[in-house]
Residue, then its C-alpha position, 0 to 999 in steps of 0.5 A: m749365519s753367524s760370523l767367526d769370533s775374533d781371537k787375540l792374535e795381533g797380526a792377521g791377513i785378508y784374502i779377497h777372492i775375485p771370481f772372474c776369468k777370461q777363460a777356464c784353464h783345463y786344470c783349475d777347480f777354483h771358483f770363477s765365472t767367465s762372464l763379467k756381467k755382474k762385476e760391479e755388483l760383485i765389487q759392491a758385495l765384497i765391500t759390504e762383506i768387508k764392512l760387515r766382518k770388521g768386528e772379527f778383527a777388532k783386536k787385530t792389525v791387518e798386515t797383508i791384503y791378498f787379491g786372489g782368484g780367479t783373475p784379480s787383474l781383470l779388475s781395473a786399478d780404480e776398482l781394486k782401489l775401492i776394495i783396498d780403501s774399504v779395508y783401510k776404512h774399516y780395519q786397523v792396517s799396519e804401516n807397511p802392509e804387504i798388498t799382493l795382486e795375482a795377475n795374468p801376463d796378458d792382462l798386464i800387457e793389454a792394460k797399457d795406457v798412453s801416458k801411464t802403465i798399469f804397473e804405475d797405477y797399481k803402485s799408486i793404489g798401494i799394491n806392492r807385490l805381484s804374483i804373476g801366473i806364468q805356469s810355463f814358457f812353452q807354448a805347448d804347455l800353455k795350450l794344454m792348460n788352456r791359458a789365456h796368454n802365450s809364451e811371448e806375452a809371459k816374457i814381455a810381462l816379466q820384462e815390464a813388471t821388473k821395471y816397476f816392481d821389486n817384489i814379484s813372484v811367478d807361478l810355474i807348473y811341473g809334471v805337465p804331460g809330454s814335458t821333459n826334464a830339459q824343458w823344465l830346467e829351461n822353464i826355471e832358467t827363464a824365470l831366473s833370467f828375470n831376477i825374480p825373487h820368489i817362485s811358487s811351483y806346483a805339480l799339475t794335479v788332475e782334479p775331478k770335474t775339470a776339463l783336464a780330467s775329462f781329456i785324460k779319461k777320453g785319452i785326448i791327453e796322457n795322464v800325469d806321471d807321478a815319477l816325472a813330477e817327483a823328478q822335476f820337483h827335485l830338479l826345481v829344489d836343487t836348482l833354486t837352492s843352488r841359486g840362493y833361494i830358500h825353500y821355505e815351504l813345500s811349493n815356495f822358494g824365496k830370496p831372503e826378505y822375499f818370503s810371502k808374508n801372506n802365505s807365511a802367516y797362513w802356515q804359521g797359524k795366524s788369523y785370516l779373513g776370506i772375502g768373496p764367493s768361495a773364500h775361506s777364513f780361519n782363526g785358529k779354532v773356527r774355519g769358515w767358507n763363503i757360498r760358492n755362487n756369485t749370484k747367491y753371494i751378491e743377493s745375500l750381501s744385498e740384504n746385509k747377510l753373510p753367506l758364510e758357513i762355519e765349523t768349530l775345530t775340535k782339539t784333534d782337528q786343530y792338531n792335525e791342521y798344525i801338523m799339515t801346515g808345519l811339516r810343509t815349512i822350514w819351521g817344522v812342527s814345534l814339539e814345545k808348541i804341541e805340548r803347550d797347546f795340546g798336551l803331553h799326550f799329543k806330543e808323545l803320540l806324535l813322537k811314537e807315530s814319527e818313529k818309522h818315518i825317522v827310521n826311513q829317513l823321511l823325518y828328523i828332529k832338530e832344535n825340538s822341532l819335527h822336520v821333513t828330510k830332503k828325501g821326504l819333501f815330495l811326500s810331505d802331505g802323505i807323511a802328515s796325513d799318516l801322523f793325523l789323529l782321529n777324532 
C-alpha cells in the first residue's frame, strides 16, 4: 500500500504506538498485547517504519515525538533511545522538540537502579515530558478499572517524578460507578498537591467488547451515570480554572506554557505520522491507519512494506474534522478559516446551523470565531456532530 503524501505544513509531530501492557484495563479498547515475546521484533519494525516513511516529512520539521500505547514505560531507556535515534537519523527535528513518554506509576517505581533512577535515564535520552496514567488515587476505583498499580504507588511515582521533571501531566478518570463528588474532589486535590502543571481528564466510557461492557451487562458493575459524569466534569473545570489552569481543550488543563504541544498540534490541524500497529496519521487531506495486529505489522515491515491503509478526505470531511477539533478547544472554529479554506457557502451554512445553539446559550461568537459556552462544554462533541455536513 502507498504512504500518505506530504504537504507543505512546516511543523509536524510523530506519534509512536507501543502496543504492550502488563494487563488489560477493563475500560480500554486500544490496541495492545499482554505478551512481550515479540518486543524486540516490534521495536525493529518501528524503526523500519520510521525509515520508510521519512519521505512524507521531507518538507517538515518534527516538533514533537510522543510515545503512547499501550504502555511505553514497559520499554527500557535503551530501547526508547533506539527509536528516538532513528527519528533523528531520518527526519529534520527541531532544536528543542517536545518528547513525551506515557508511563504507568508501577513501572516508574519498579525500574529503579542502584546508582541511577529511571527518570535520569529518561532525561539522558531526550525525554522531557512525562504523561503519567494515575486515573484515580482511590484503590476501589483502580480495582474496578483493573489498573496494574495501587493508590500508594501512584503517590510515590509522582513524588519521585517531580524531583526530576518539571513538565508532567497526569491522567484522571471521572464518572466511575460508585464514586462520589467528594471523592472526585479529593482526587483532584491530591493531584494538585504535587504541583503538576498539566492534567488530562476523561469520563469513563463503556466501549463495546471491553471487560467493563461485559461486567455491566452481567450486573457485576453498575452502569455509568451520565448525570454523575457531567457533575464531576463541571467540578473539575471549576476547581482547576480557579487554581490557574487554562481549560484549553475539552479534556485538557494546563498552566501557562505547559499545554501539550503534541496534542495542540493535532487539534490545530498540523500533520502527524502514526508509527506502530493501529497508529493513525493525518496530513490535513489524507488519513491513514496501520494494521491492528502485532504479528502482521512485524511481518509486513520485515518485507519493507507499509501495513497502512489510507483514505482521502473530501472537502466536507475536512470541514467536519475541523468543526470537531475546533469546538473542543479555546481557539474555537475560525469563521475566517472556514471561508478561506472551504468557501463562503460553508461559512453561511455553519452560521445558520449554529443559530439554535447560540439561542440555547451553548455556542457564542467572539473575535470572528465560534466557541462553546461553559454550559455547552460537556456537550461539545454532540454539538459538533449536529453541525456536520453530509457528503
